[in-house]
Steps between C-alpha positions, in 0.01 A plus 500: 500500500851648511681229694495161322693277736814487721826390341692242700846376398835450675608854417169640617526303823844644563362850446228421756745353752764776483300810407137418578392557137224317320461460122172498311398469139284801423301638211721655228323834520521528879698788650717473811246710696214265396704194599584653843134588559374154407757321719421725799125446443529119457740422785461801735877560511679833437703500176814709490622442145405332172740415219374358172662318215395325181595133460630350177157346447336843504350474849532777757639416843487726803744477793329637812675617817312529828539724804498193728778253409291197593196609296609300192529175692158556663337571165644183341390291802149646469495400129617148592831524313744491791 
């Protein structure tokens, strides 16, 4: 499985509120295209961009932007986080 779990913090919540972006911890070997495909398949929302970064702990985090600005909030409510 490429996507491990969503990342929720104050900074991630601000990204969701202002830009409609969600953050996920993903497999270290996952590419941006694989992350976009998995998110679209899991949540049935069109992904426009994926940015990735490595944390200081060696985990890979993906920041996902959606075509619909409210898609991130809908996904988190479906997961029971918001």
